[in-house]
C-alpha positions in Angstrom: 10.1 14.0 23.8 9.2 10.2 23.9 10.5 7.3 23.6 9.9 4.8 20.5 10.3 1.4 21.1 12.0 0.0 18.5 10.3 -3.6 19.2 6.9 -1.8 18.8 7.9 0.0 14.8 9.1 -3.7 13.6 6.1 -5.0 14.8 3.8 -2.8 13.5 5.9 -2.1 9.6 5.4 -6.3 9.9 1.8 -5.4 10.2 1.6 -3.1 7.5 4.1 -5.4 4.8 4.9 -2.4 3.0 7.0 -4.4 0.4 4.4 -7.1 -0.5 1.2 -4.4 -0.6 3.5 -1.5 -2.7 4.7 -4.3 -5.4 1.3 -6.6 -5.9 0.1 -2.7 -6.4 2.3 -1.1 -8.2 2.1 -3.8 -11.2 -1.3 -3.3 -11.2 -1.5 0.1 -11.3 1.3 0.3 -13.2 -1.0 -2.4 -16.2 -4.1 -0.7 -15.8 -2.0 2.8 -16.4 -0.9 1.7 -19.7 -3.0 1.9 -21.9 -3.4 6.0 -20.7 0.2 6.4 -21.4 0.6 4.9 -25.3 -3.2 5.9 -26.8 -4.0 9.3 -25.1 -2.4 12.5 -24.8 -2.1 12.4 -21.5 0.8 14.9 -20.0 3.8 12.2 -18.4 4.0 15.2 -15.3 0.0 14.3 -15.1 0.6 10.3 -15.5 2.9 10.7 -12.6 1.2 12.1 -9.8 -2.0 10.3 -11.3 0.7 7.2 -9.8 1.6 7.9 -6.9 -2.3 9.1 -6.3 -2.8 5.4 -6.3 0.0 3.8 -4.8 -0.6 6.3 -2.4 -4.6 5.1 -1.5 -3.5 1.3 -2.3 -1.4 1.1 0.6 -3.4 3.2 2.3 -5.9 0.4 2.1 -4.7 -2.3 1.2 -1.8 -2.2 3.5 -3.2 -0.6 6.5 -6.5 -1.4 6.7 -6.9 -4.9 5.0 -3.8 -6.6 7.0 -4.3 -4.4 9.9 -7.5 -5.5 10.4 -7.2 -9.1 9.2 -4.9 -9.3 12.5 -7.2 -8.0 14.8 -9.9 -10.9 13.2 -7.1 -13.5 13.5 -6.0 -12.5 17.2 -9.9 -12.1 18.2 -11.1 -15.3 16.9 -7.5 -17.3 18.7 -6.4 -17.9 14.9 -3.0 -15.4 15.1 
């Protein structure tokens, strides 16, 4: 079994900026879902599942793809 370098994990975790991505995404998703919770008869379990799906997708798109692409292009252009 290969040993993973802790410095490698630290660099990749900073790349994704998990705390910032999750907090900004959660706020946007919750504010968008609030009318569904208040004005519809959808089950709370369904809304929780929808929230988990949306937060996972937001993290994948915003956290992984956007930031990784941004850092990659910054590195290639010499900005970073």
